[in-house]
N, C-alpha and C positions, 0 to 999 in steps of 0.2 A: 521836054525836061531832060537835061543831060545827065548821064550817069558818070560818076567819078569813083575812084578807088579810095577808100578810107586810108589816111596816112598811117593809122595805128594797126588795124587788123587786116586791111587789104580787102574788105568786103565792098562790093559794088553798091553804092547808095546814090540817091538823088542829091544834086548839089544844093537843093533848097531845104534838105532835111536839117532840122535843128541839131539833132544828135545822131550818131550811128546807132542803129537798132541792135547791133551786136555788142560793141564794146562801150557805147555810151559817150564817146568823145564828141565835142561840139564840131559841127560841120559848116553850116551856113554862116558866111561872114568871117570865117576863121581859117579858110584854106585858100590856096592860090595854085594855079597850074603853071608849071615852068614853061617859058616861051622857047627854051632850047630843046629839052628832051621830053616835055609833056608830063613830067612827074607832078603829082599833086602833093602839096605840103602846107604846113601852117604858115599863115601870112606874117607871123612874127619871127619867122626864121629868116636870117639874112641871106642864106645861101640855099640853093637846091641841094638836098641831100644826095641826089643822084649824080648831077654833073657839076655841082658846086658853082653854078652860075647865079648871079644876083637876080632877084626878081624884077629888077629894073633894066636888065641887060637887053639890048635890042639885037636881033639876029644880025650877024655880020660885023658887029662892033666889038672892040676889045673889052674885057671885063674890068679893066682898071679905069677909074674916073678921076678927073681933077675936081676941084671944088666947084668950078664953073659948070663942068659937065654934070655934076650931081644936081646942081640947082636947076640946070636946063632940063635935065631928065625928070626932075620932080614936077616942073611946070607942064611937061608934055605927057607924063605917064598917066594913063587913065586910072582912076581910083576904083578899087573893087567895091561893088555895091554891098552895103551892109544893112542888115535889117536892124533898125534901132530897137533896142530893148525897152527903153523908157517911153518911147513914143510910138505905140503900135498903130495909131491912126495914119501915120505918114507912110505912103507907099514908096517903094524903091525909086520910082521916077521922080518923086517930089523931094528926095533927099538932096540937100545942097552938098556940093563937093567941098571937102575939107581942103585947106591949103596944102599944097604939095610938100611944103617944107615940114608940116607936122606929120604927114603920113610916111614920108621917106625916112630911111635911117639917117641918123645924125652923121654917122661916119661909116665908111666902107672898110671892113676888116681886111687886114693884110693876109697874104696867102699862108703865112706861118701859123696864124691863129684860126684858120678855117676849120681844121679838124676838131679843135677844142670846142669851138662854138657849136658845131654840128652835134657832137656828143652831148653837150650840155642841153641843147634844145630837145633832142630825142628823149632825154630822160625826164623832161618836165611833164608832170601830170596835170598841174593846174594851168590853165591858159590865162594869158594876161587879159585885162579888161581893154575893151576897145573904146576909142574916143569918138564922140559923135559931134559932127560940125553943127554949129548953130546956123540959123537962117541968115545971120549977118555975115557969115563967112569966117567968124572967129571960132577957134576950137572950143568946144564945150567941156565942161568938167567930165572926168571919167566916171562912168556909171557901171555898175556891175549887174549881172543877171539877177533876176528875182530869186531870192533864196528859196521861196516856196516851190518854184518851178524846178530848181535844182534838186530839192528834197524829193519832189515827186518822181523825178527821173531816177534818182538813186533808189527809192523805194520800189519803183516798177522793175528795175533791173534785179534787185534783190529777190523780189517775188518770183521773177522768171527763173532765176537760178535755184531758188528754194523749191519751186514747183518741179523743175527738171530733176533736181536731186531726189525729191520725194517719188516722182514717177520711176526713176531708175531703181530706187530702193524697193518699191512695190513690185517692179518687174523681177528683180533678183529674188525677192522673197517668194513670189509665186512660182518661179522656176524651181527654187529649192524645195518648196513644199510638194510640187508635182513629182520631182525626182524622188523625194522621200517616200511618198505614197506608193509610187511605182516600185521602189525597192522593197518596201514592206509587203506589197501584194505578191511580188515575185518570190520573196522568201517563204511566205505562207503557202503559196502554190506548190513550191518545190517540197516543202515539208509534208504537205498533205499527200502529194504524189508519191513521195518516198515511203510514207507510212502505209499507203494503200498497196504499193508494190511489195513491201515486206510481208504484209498480211496475206496477200494472194500467194506469195512464194511459200510461206509456211503452210498454207492450206494445201497447195499442190504436193509438197513434199510429204506432209503427214498422211495424206490419203493414198500416196503412192499410186496415183491414177494418171495414166498417160493423157487422158482427155483433158484433165485440169492443167496438166503441164503444157500441152499445146495451146490451150486457151491463154495461159500466162504469157507465152512467147508472142502471141498475136496481140494481146492487150497492152503489153509493155515492150515495144520494139527497142526502146532506148534504156532498158533496165541495166543495172550494173553488170559488169562482165562476170563477176563471181556468181551471181544468181543465174545468169543466162547459161554459163558453162555447166553449172550443177544440174540445171533442169535438163539440158540436152544429154548429159552423161546418164542421168537416171532413166530417160526415155530409152536410150540404147540398151541400158542394163536390163530394163524390164522386158524389152523385146527379146533379148537373148535368153532371159530366164523362162519366158513363155515357151520358146522353142524347145529348150532343154526339158521342160516339164512335159510337153506333148510327147517327146521321144520316150521319156521314162514311163509315162502312163501307157503308151502303146506297147512297150516291151513287157510291162507288168512284171518286172524282175526286181527282187528285193535288193540286190547289189546295185542296180542302176538307180533305184529310188533313193537309197541311202547316199549314193554318190551325189545325187542332185541336192539332197538336204545339206550335205557338208559344204557344197559350193554356194548354196543360197539358204543360209540358216534363218533368215528373216522373211522367207517367202510366205505370202498369204495362204498358199495351199499346203502349208506344213502339216496341219492337223489332218487334212484329207489324205496326205501321203502316209502319215503314221498309221492311220486306220487301215489303209491298203496293206501296209507291211504287217500289221497285226493279223489281218485275215490270212495273208499268205503263210505266216508262221503257224497259225492254228490249223490250216489245211495240212501242212507238213506233219504236224503233231498227230493229227487223226490218222494219217497214213501209217505212221509208225505204231501208234496205239499201244504204248506201254508206259509204265510208271515213270521211267526216266525221261521220256519225251514230254509228258505233262509237266514234270518238274522243271525241265529246261524252259518250257514255255512260260511258266510262272516266274522264273528267274529273269527272263527278258522282258516280259510284259506283266509286271506285278499288278498293274491296274488296267490291263487290257480288256477288250470287250468280251473275251472268252475266259477270263480269269476264274469266274465262279464255276464254269463248266470244267475247267482243268482241276480245280480243287475237289469238285465232286468225283471226278475220275480217280483222283488220288485217294479219296475216302472209300472208294469201292473196294470190296474184298473178293478175291477170286476164291470160289468154293469148288469143292471136289464134285465132279459129275458122277452120279451113281448110275447103276443099271436101271433103277426105277425112273431116273430122269430120262435116260435114253428111250425107255419104253414109252414114256409119256409123250416125248417129242415125236417119236415114230408114229404113234397112234394119231396124234393131232394132224400131221401133214398128210397121212394116208387118208383120213376122213375128209380133209379139206380138198384134196385134189380129186377124190372120188366124187365129191359133190359137184365139182366143176365138170367132170366127165358126164354126169347124169343131169346137169343143169338144174341142180337142186338148190333153190334159194335158201331154204331153211337150214340145210346142211352147211352152207357157207356161213350164214349168220351165227350159228351156234359155235363156230370155231373162231370168231372174231371178237376182239375186245371192244368195249363201248368207245374207248378212246384210241384211235389209231393215229400214230405219229406221222407215218409216211407210207403210202401205198402206191407203188408204180410211179414214183416221182411226184405224187400229189400230197402236199402237207395237210395234215388234219383231215384226212379222208374219212368218210362215213361208211358204215356197212352197206348203205344203199349204193354208193359209188362202186364198191367192190362187186356187188351183185350186177351192176350194169356192165362192169368190165367182163364178168363171166358170160353174160348174155351176148355180148358182141362176138364172142368166139363161136357161138352157135348161130351163125347167120342163116339166111334163107337158103343159100346154096350149099350149106354144110350138112353132110350126112351124119357125121359123128366126130367127137373130139376125145382123144385118149391121151392123158398125161401119165407118163411112166417115170416113177421115182427111182433113182439109182441107189438110194439109201446110204449114200456116202456122207452121213451127217458129221459135221464138226461142231461140237457143242461146247460153249464156254458159259459156265454158270457163275454169276456174280451176285453180290449183295450191294445194291445201290440205294443209299438213304434208307437202309433197313428193310428194303424189299428185294426179293429174289427175282432175277431176270436171267433169261437165256438168250445167248446170241448163237444163231444156227446158220451154218453155210452148207449147201448141198447142191447137187446138179439134178436135172430132169430132162426128159424128152417129151415133145408134144407132137402127136400125129393128128393131122386134120384131113379127113377124107371128104372130098366134095361129092355132090350128088351125081356128077358125071363120072365118078370112079377115080378121079385123080387124088393122090395123097401128097400132102406136104409135111415134111419132117423137119423140126427145129430143135436145137439143143440150147438149154438155158443154165446159167449159173444163178442161183437164188440165195439172197442174203435176207434173213428174217430175224425178228426179235419176238420172244414169247415171254409173257409175264408168269408170275408164280402160280397162277391159276390155270395155266396151260392154254391161254388164248393168244392168238396172233395180234401183236401190237404194231408190227411194221413188216413190210415185205417189198423187195425190189428185185428185178430180174434183168439179166443181160444175156444176149445170145453169144454163142461161141462155136467153134468148129472142133469137133473131137479129133484126136490124132489118128485113131483107127476106128473102122466101123465095128460096132459091138456085134458079137455073135448072135445069131437068131436063136432065141430061147423059147419063143412061144409061137404057136400057129394062130391062124385066123380064128379057128374055132375056140381056142383058149381065150383070146382077147374078147370074143363075143360073149363067152360065159363069165367074164370077169365082173361085169356090172352087177348081176343079181347077187353073186356070192359076196361081193364087197359090201353091198348095202345090207345084206342079210346078216352078216357076222363081222362087223367091224371090231368087236372086242377081241376076237381070236387072232387078229393080225400081229400083235406083238410077239406071239409065239413063233410065227413063221419068220418074222424079222430076226429074232434072236437065234433062230435055228440055222440061218444061213449068213453069218457074219463074214465068213471068208469070201464068198462069192460077191457080196456087196462091196467089200473093200477093194476087190480086184477090178471092179468096173470103172472107177474114176479115171484110170489111165486110158480106158477105152471111151471115156466120156459117156458112161452109161445113162440110161434114161430112167427117171424116177417112176414114171407111170408104168413102164415096162416091168419094173421090179414089183410094183404093186400088183400088176396084172398076173405076174408069175406066181406071186404068193397066193393070190386069189384062186388061180387055177389049181395050185397044189392042194389048197384047202378043199376045193371042190372035189378033187380026186379022192381025198381022204374021207 
């Protein structure tokens, strides 16, 4: 089965096909192949549209014919087999050939009219009906194709076009819907991502925590430049702040701490630094220890941690120290240190208040702790302990919250003699407080080195006799103390020893 090219659409089709499956033009019995160039064209065209040769032209002959030549050519030209439309039972082999004069063109067009004929024929959409020869050899009446077949072909072509169109529309719609869904998904994804990024950014900034900031940078590597730059700047700023804070706390200097606060006003350690500054100012106030110092503290720290203590200090009244006050203080410490010399627990306890604020660095000490301190001085290898008071008392009498209190500063010397005969001598500065009842409420000591050795005022025999005389007549001691005020006041320059003074007074009383 030979393939030919459709004269209308150029599609390759079988020459026996009724119509072209692409454009629907009739093929079988309606086309002829040019004997010159091989072009396929409709058999009702007088000339080949390619080479303009007549379909009856024989190769090697001229295209112009005489009337006799045309008749001869009609007799010799083979007739194209046509499939009869009205007689389907007749096969192509049984078709009788129609007379040549009926199949051949009546006249041959001249060359001037060829172009017009070709253009006319190519524009024709409806094909002419073909004549079918009768068995007797006479041309039969012209018959047309079955209208029903033609309608079926038209409907089939329309269905194909409509189906193709519908498929194309469905494809385009599906692509559009897919793109729309993808666009919406991308939009909501970006919106959700941006919302989460902003939330984590605000959380890291508000907490001012470098850990959260570093986590943000790791979780959102493609975050906005503004957020990324801000986070990195805050991380560097916090690191610098921490270093400056460590330096300020190490120096523990008020000026350095205040400079840090001025440079980092929103530091998380602000309250801690202000508390340190408050403590430093209070320590300075206590060292000055006057009304103006306490007033200055309240001006700077009106709500400070020590404001109430400062107000209490300002409410205190300095009272005049009388001779009776001096005698009371002298008798108290004389009896206190004589009890230490004799390791007398009862003597120690009767000179202590029930509430002791601070004793030898221990806050809230009890009388039992003071007794333990005394006993530690009388170790197993100690032969004797002698405290010598220099009687250089500096007494400040005050009224605090309606109660009388004494602040007493003095010096003393302690001689510890070991059982092997060795003696250790130490000098102490003593700061003590005494309540209005004449009981010790606070006492602290610190060693010091005197500028010059004090003159020897007592002998060993005098020191040995000091114990019994002091314990036997403590009430007579104030008289000896008041009897020698000049010698007592001269001893501080020599860093005199309190116990020595007490022993001297005891020796003098023993002589009397």
